[in-house]
C-alpha positions in Angstrom: -21.2 30.3 16.4 -18.2 28.7 14.5 -18.5 29.0 10.5 -18.9 25.6 10.2 -22.2 25.2 12.5 -23.4 27.9 10.6 -23.3 26.0 7.5 -24.5 23.1 8.8 -27.4 25.2 9.9 -28.3 26.6 6.9 -26.5 25.1 3.6 -28.6 27.0 1.9 -26.9 30.2 2.2 -23.4 28.8 1.3 -22.1 28.2 -2.2 -20.5 24.9 -2.7 -20.6 25.2 -6.8 -16.8 25.0 -8.5 -16.1 27.6 -11.4 -15.6 25.4 -14.6 -13.7 27.4 -17.5 -16.0 24.8 -19.9 -16.5 21.3 -21.2 -13.9 18.4 -20.8 -13.0 17.7 -24.2 -9.6 16.5 -24.2 -9.0 12.8 -23.5 -7.1 12.3 -20.6 -3.5 10.5 -20.9 -3.5 8.9 -17.6 -4.0 5.3 -17.4 -4.3 2.6 -14.9 -6.2 4.8 -13.2 -9.5 5.4 -11.0 -11.3 8.3 -12.7 -14.4 10.2 -10.6 -17.6 11.3 -12.1 -18.2 14.8 -12.4 -20.9 14.1 -9.9 -19.1 13.1 -7.4 -19.4 14.6 -4.1 -18.4 14.3 -0.5 -21.0 15.0 2.3 -19.8 17.8 5.1 -20.7 15.9 7.7 -21.6 12.1 8.4 -24.3 13.2 11.2 -27.1 10.7 10.0 -29.5 12.4 12.0 -28.6 15.9 10.9 -28.5 14.6 7.0 -31.8 13.1 8.0 -32.9 16.1 8.9 -31.9 18.0 5.6 -34.0 15.2 3.6 -37.1 16.2 5.2 -37.0 19.5 5.1 -36.2 19.4 1.4 -32.6 20.5 1.8 -29.6 19.3 -0.2 -27.2 18.2 2.3 -24.1 20.1 2.1 -21.3 18.6 0.1 -18.2 19.5 -1.7 -16.7 18.2 -4.9 -14.8 14.8 -4.9 -11.1 15.5 -6.2 -9.3 13.1 -8.4 -8.4 12.6 -11.9 -11.1 12.9 -14.4 -11.0 11.1 -18.3 -11.9 14.4 -20.0 -9.7 17.3 -19.6 -10.4 21.2 -20.5 -6.6 21.5 -21.4 -4.5 19.8 -23.9 -1.4 18.8 -22.0 0.6 19.2 -24.9 -0.4 23.2 -25.3 -0.8 23.9 -21.4 1.6 26.3 -19.5 1.3 26.1 -16.1 2.9 29.0 -13.0 3.4 28.1 -9.5 3.8 30.3 -7.0 4.4 30.5 -2.8 3.4 33.5 -0.9 3.0 34.3 2.6 5.0 33.1 5.7 6.9 30.0 5.2 5.6 26.7 6.2 7.2 22.6 6.7 6.5 21.5 2.8 6.5 24.3 0.8 8.8 22.7 -1.0 7.3 19.0 -1.1 4.0 21.0 -2.6 6.0 22.5 -5.3 7.8 18.9 -6.3 4.4 17.1 -6.3 2.8 19.4 -8.7 6.0 19.3 -11.0 6.2 15.8 -11.0 2.5 15.2 -11.4 1.9 17.8 -14.3 5.1 16.4 -16.5 4.7 12.2 -15.6 1.4 12.1 -15.2 -0.2 14.8 -17.7 3.0 15.3 -20.0 3.0 18.8 -19.2 6.7 20.6 -20.3 6.0 24.4 -19.7 6.4 24.7 -16.1 7.3 28.0 -14.3 7.8 29.0 -10.8 7.1 32.9 -10.0 9.6 33.9 -8.0 8.7 35.7 -4.3 4.7 35.4 -4.4 2.8 37.8 -6.5 5.7 40.4 -7.0 7.2 38.0 -9.2 4.7 39.0 -11.8 4.6 42.4 -11.7 7.5 43.5 -13.9 8.9 46.5 -12.2 10.7 44.3 -9.7 12.5 42.0 -12.3 12.3 38.3 -11.1 12.7 36.1 -14.2 10.4 33.0 -13.9 12.2 29.8 -13.1 11.6 26.8 -15.3 10.8 23.8 -13.0 11.4 20.3 -14.4 11.5 17.0 -12.2 15.6 17.1 -12.0 15.3 20.6 -10.8 12.3 19.6 -8.2 14.3 16.1 -7.3 15.5 16.7 -4.0 14.2 20.3 -2.3 12.0 18.1 -0.4 14.9 18.0 1.9 15.3 21.8 2.5 12.9 23.8 4.4 11.7 27.2 2.8 10.3 27.1 -0.5 12.9 27.3 -3.8 10.5 30.2 -5.4 10.7 32.6 -2.8 8.2 34.3 -1.0 6.7 37.6 0.1 3.7 39.1 1.3 1.5 41.9 -0.6 0.9 42.9 -4.2 -2.7 40.9 -4.4 -4.2 44.0 -4.5 -3.0 44.9 -8.0 -5.1 42.5 -9.3 -5.9 44.1 -13.3 -1.6 43.8 -12.9 -1.2 40.5 -12.0 -3.8 39.2 -14.4 -1.8 40.9 -17.8 0.7 39.3 -16.4 -0.6 36.0 -16.8 -1.9 36.6 -20.1 1.5 38.1 -21.5 3.1 35.0 -20.6 0.1 33.0 -22.0 -0.1 31.1 -18.8 -3.3 28.5 -18.6 -2.8 27.2 -15.0 -1.9 29.4 -12.4 -1.4 27.3 -8.7 -1.1 29.6 -5.5 0.5 28.0 -2.8 -0.7 30.1 0.7 -2.9 31.3 3.0 -5.8 33.1 3.9 -4.3 36.5 1.8 -2.8 34.1 -0.6 -6.2 32.6 -1.4 -8.4 35.6 -1.3 -6.0 37.3 -4.2 -6.2 33.9 -6.0 -10.3 34.4 -5.9 -9.8 37.9 -7.1 -7.4 36.8 -9.7 -9.8 34.0 -10.7 -12.9 36.7 -11.0 -11.0 39.2 -13.4 -9.8 36.2 -15.5 -13.3 35.4 -16.0 -14.5 39.2 -16.5 -12.1 38.9 -19.0 -13.1 36.1 -20.8 -9.6 34.6 -20.3 -9.3 30.4 -20.5 -6.9 30.3 -17.1 -7.4 28.0 -14.5 -6.7 29.5 -10.9 -6.2 26.8 -8.3 -5.1 27.0 -4.6 -3.4 24.8 -2.3 -4.0 25.6 1.3 -0.6 26.8 3.7 -1.1 28.2 6.9 0.7 26.7 9.5 -1.6 28.2 11.9 -4.2 25.1 10.5 -7.0 28.3 10.7 -8.6 27.6 6.9 -12.1 26.4 7.0 -13.4 23.3 5.0 -10.2 22.0 4.0 -8.9 19.6 6.7 -5.9 19.7 8.3 -3.1 22.0 6.2 0.4 20.7 5.2 3.2 22.1 7.7 1.2 22.0 10.7 2.0 18.5 12.1 5.7 19.2 11.4 5.2 22.2 13.7 3.5 20.7 16.5 7.0 17.8 16.0 9.0 20.6 16.2 7.6 22.0 19.7 8.5 18.9 21.7 12.0 19.3 21.8 11.6 23.3 22.8 8.8 22.2 25.3 11.2 19.8 27.1 13.7 22.5 27.3 11.4 24.9 28.7 10.5 22.2 31.0 14.2 21.2 31.9 15.2 24.7 32.8 11.9 25.7 34.8 12.5 22.6 37.0 16.4 23.8 37.4 15.4 26.5 39.3 13.5 27.4 42.3 10.0 28.4 41.5 11.3 27.9 37.5 8.6 29.2 35.2 9.5 27.9 31.5 7.6 30.6 28.8 6.8 29.4 25.3 5.4 31.8 22.8 4.0 29.7 19.8 2.6 30.7 16.3 -1.1 31.2 16.2 -2.5 34.6 15.2 -6.2 34.2 15.4 -6.4 30.3 16.0 -4.9 28.3 19.1 -4.6 25.2 17.4 -0.4 24.9 17.4 -0.5 25.6 21.0 -3.3 23.3 22.0 -1.9 20.7 19.8 1.7 21.2 21.3 0.6 21.4 25.0 -1.1 17.8 24.3 1.5 16.1 22.5 4.1 17.3 25.4 2.1 17.3 28.8 4.2 18.9 30.7 2.6 21.9 30.1 0.7 23.8 32.7 -0.9 26.8 30.9 -2.2 26.5 27.6 -2.9 30.2 26.7 -5.0 30.9 23.0 -6.3 33.5 21.2 -9.8 32.3 21.2 -9.9 32.5 25.4 -10.0 35.7 26.9 -7.6 35.6 30.5 -6.8 38.3 33.1 -3.1 38.4 34.3 -3.7 40.1 37.7 -6.0 39.9 40.3 -7.6 36.5 42.1 -8.5 35.1 38.8 -5.6 36.4 37.0 -2.8 34.2 35.5 -0.4 35.5 38.1 -1.9 34.4 41.0 -3.1 30.8 39.2 0.6 30.5 39.1 0.9 31.5 42.7 -1.7 28.8 43.3 0.3 26.0 41.7 3.8 27.0 43.5 1.6 26.9 47.3 0.1 23.2 46.1 4.1 22.3 46.6 4.9 22.3 42.8 8.0 24.2 42.4 8.5 24.6 38.7 5.3 26.0 35.8 5.6 25.7 32.0 3.2 28.2 30.1 2.2 28.0 26.4 0.9 31.2 24.9 0.2 31.2 21.3 1.2 34.7 19.4 -2.0 36.2 19.5 -3.2 35.5 23.3 -3.8 38.7 25.5 -3.8 41.1 22.8 -6.3 43.2 25.0 -3.4 44.0 27.5 -1.7 45.7 24.4 -4.5 48.5 24.1 -3.3 52.0 22.9 -0.1 50.6 21.4 -0.1 51.8 17.6 -2.0 49.1 14.9 0.7 47.4 12.4 -0.3 45.4 9.4 2.1 43.3 7.0 2.3 43.9 3.5 -0.8 41.5 2.9 -2.9 43.9 5.0 -2.8 41.2 8.0 -3.1 43.1 11.8 0.2 42.0 13.6 -0.1 41.2 16.7 2.1 43.0 19.7 4.7 40.6 21.5 2.7 39.0 24.1 5.6 36.5 25.0 7.9 39.1 25.9 5.1 41.0 27.6 4.4 38.2 30.2 7.9 37.4 30.4 8.2 40.4 31.6 5.6 40.9 34.0 6.0 37.0 35.8 9.8 38.6 35.9 8.5 41.4 37.7 6.6 39.5 39.9 8.2 35.9 40.9 11.7 37.3 41.1 10.7 39.0 44.3 11.0 37.4 48.1 9.4 35.1 49.1 8.8 33.1 45.7 12.8 33.8 44.4 11.4 32.3 41.0 13.1 32.8 37.6 11.8 32.8 33.9 12.7 31.3 31.1 11.7 32.3 28.0 11.7 30.8 24.2 10.4 32.3 21.0 11.7 29.1 18.4 8.6 30.6 15.8 11.2 31.0 12.8 13.0 28.1 13.9 9.9 25.8 13.5 8.1 26.9 10.0 11.7 26.7 8.5 11.9 22.7 8.1 11.3 20.8 5.8 7.9 18.3 6.3 8.2 15.3 8.2 6.2 11.6 7.6 2.3 12.3 6.9 2.9 15.7 6.7 5.3 15.0 3.7 2.8 12.8 2.1 -0.3 15.3 2.1 1.6 17.8 0.4 2.2 15.4 -2.3 -1.5 14.4 -2.3 -2.7 17.7 -2.2 -0.2 18.7 -5.1 -1.4 15.9 -7.2 -5.7 16.8 -6.6 -4.6 20.0 -7.3 -3.1 19.5 -10.9 -6.1 17.1 -11.3 -8.3 19.9 -10.8 -6.9 22.5 -13.1 -6.3 20.1 -16.0 -10.5 19.8 -15.8 -10.6 23.3 -16.0 -11.7 24.1 -12.2 -10.9 27.4 -10.8 -11.3 29.5 -7.9 -11.2 26.7 -6.4 -8.8 25.1 -3.3 -7.9 21.1 -2.7 -8.3 20.0 0.8 -10.0 17.0 3.1 -13.0 16.3 4.0 -14.2 13.8 6.1 -10.7 12.3 5.1 -11.3 12.2 1.4 -9.7 14.8 -0.7 -12.2 17.3 -2.1 -12.5 20.6 -3.7 -13.9 23.8 -1.9 -14.0 27.2 -3.5 -11.5 29.7 -2.4 -14.5 32.0 -1.0 -15.6 29.3 1.0 -12.8 28.5 2.5 -11.7 31.9 3.3 -14.9 33.2 5.1 -13.3 33.8 8.4 -10.8 32.1 10.4 -11.2 28.7 11.7 -11.1 28.7 15.7 -11.0 26.3 18.3 -14.0 25.0 19.4 -14.0 25.6 23.3 -16.9 23.3 23.9 -14.9 20.7 22.2 -12.8 17.3 22.3 -9.9 19.2 21.5 -9.6 22.2 24.1 -11.2 20.1 26.8 -8.7 17.4 26.5 -6.1 20.7 27.0 -7.6 21.7 29.7 -7.5 17.9 31.5 -3.8 17.6 30.7 -2.9 21.0 31.9 -5.2 21.3 34.4 -4.9 25.1 34.5 -8.6 25.8 35.6 -7.7 24.0 39.0 -5.1 26.7 39.4 -7.5 29.6 37.8 -10.3 28.3 40.4 -10.4 31.1 43.2 -11.4 29.7 46.5 -14.4 31.4 48.1 -16.6 31.2 51.2 -18.0 27.6 51.5 -16.4 26.3 48.4 -15.2 27.6 45.4 -16.1 30.3 42.7 -14.4 29.1 39.3 -12.4 32.4 37.5 -11.1 31.2 34.7 -10.4 32.4 30.9 -13.6 33.5 29.9 -14.6 31.4 26.8 
């Protein structure tokens, strides 16, 4: 059962409470602003029947604190010192978030001491010698035009919680914004816990960044939409290459270590894809129900080309026995399913009678290093804005996101409880199956009918 469903089934087993540093007594400098009340909340589900069941059982429906500006602040802007860091892999929109944080702090709240911590958490460790960067509206004015992050990034070092908090304390930091994914946010929660243990008044607020869109309870993460946009030209090129050869195969590996959202959305956005392979679904390569046989059936049906999209975390079972590798953050590195499939498909279809060719595309780094586009850039700014509102009001160990199209604040521990996965019975995955028709090709003819041998869900 997906974590979302488990929360709906037993909301009492999960905490939705946002930690605070103390009473808010400072008048906000914001004017002409719609302030929120501390008690304002947004329901996790809009299902009226389920809400009625909660009420009948005397259970409080699960809800998140509404994000937004508060009339009273915990921090006095004139004395507030802010640090911002970006950690983990690159994603479109990192610079947009940095710019949004700086401009909101500077122009709306009048905060003048804003520092960028270089190269992730390692920038807080003295032995690396990374000097913090002073951030002002002039410095961040045009950074949204560039991909990557003006602050640089790195993985790891989040396990050195004590040293990180020592550094924040030495620099008299009041607010620490951590822009990153699962590992970055887990480290942020650990930092907030150590801050609390030491009885310090430092707010730690996360802005969720994961190009894989695999965080729970924060809605769509920034960079994901841009990444899907970037796949269009690549998939189109793979399609043209496949059509340019008899029995040609265009194979594209996309990002998605544990969740297949990019692969699924990309396959729907450019519906020339014939097979979409994701981490959530096991599949075989050999045998009557395997991928090779399925591609053969497509060719035998009169089609002379095939386009396959595979997420990087799919098919890892084929690499059993290979040594396990982890990155500096402790994430399990996936073995290269793209090259593996390329070699297996080439070995089979280059032989007579198929006389086919395989063209392989791996655009991972080019996709994640571009600037944010369109509504993705807008999302970055609004996430940043609401992160500032939360931090100035003394919220901590929390992450900003959206619930039911409303900006909310969730505890980091809830957002990172496990990876968000595709719902294999939901509309998105069913739409992928409709668009690709891959189950038709995986179908194995049987006696007197057909026996479906498709990827196990």
